N, C-alpha and C positions, 0 to 999 in steps of 0.2 A: 504493500500500500504506500502511496505517495505521501510526502510531507504535507501537513495542514497548511493552507494559505488563508490568512484572515481576509474575509470579504467585508466591504463596507458599502454604503449607499450615497451617492452624490446628492447633496441637498437641493440641487438645481434640476437636474434631469431625472432624478430618482431611479437611475440605472445602477446596479450592482457592479462593483469592480473590485479587483484585488486592492489591498491597503496600499501597496507600493505604486499603484497607478493613480492615486488621488493625493491631493494636497490637504493636509490636516490644518485647520485654523483652530486656535484654542482661546477660550476666555479663562484667564489665569484666576487663582483664588484671590488675588488683589483687585480684580475687576478688569485688568488690562487685556487687550486682545491682540494677537500676534500670530504668525506663521509658525507651526511646529514642525521643523525639518527633521527632527529625531522620530517623531511619532510617538514619543513617550512623555511629553511634558505634562505636568499635573494641570488638571482643570477640565472644564467642559469642552469637548472637541466636536467639530463638524468637518465633514469631508466634501471636497469639491474637485471635479475634473479641472485641470489647468487650461482647458480650451477657452477660447474667446467666447464661444456660444454659450457654455455653461457660466462663465463669469457674468456675461450679460444678463442672462436669464435669473441668476441668483440676486444680482443687483436690483434689477426691475421688480421682481417679485418679493424682495427682502427676506428671502428664504434663509439666508445665512444669518441675518439679524435674529429671525425667530428661533432658529436652531441654537444659537448661543445665549439668547435672552438679553441681548444688548445691541446697540447700534455699532456696526462695524466701522471703525474710523477710516477716512479717506486714505491714510498712509498704508493701511493693510491692502486696500483695493489696488492702490498703485504698485505695491509690491507683487501682488498677484498677477497684475497685467504684464509684468516683464517676462 
């Protein structure tokens, strides 16, 4: 049997993908929001495909804001768009 691969759901398109294929955005215990490049940072996390289509959809529908329970700062959106 193969090794277990964690599966997560993109908050924008709602499609499942391997954890490694998605970007994790985290609301830390202190309330700040940022990218979690390690995938292990403490706090409430939400996953998103790095594609422009999913970024636009998440921003328009505010699905990332809802998933994290806070308004995602402009700086985070700018970092995601790179």
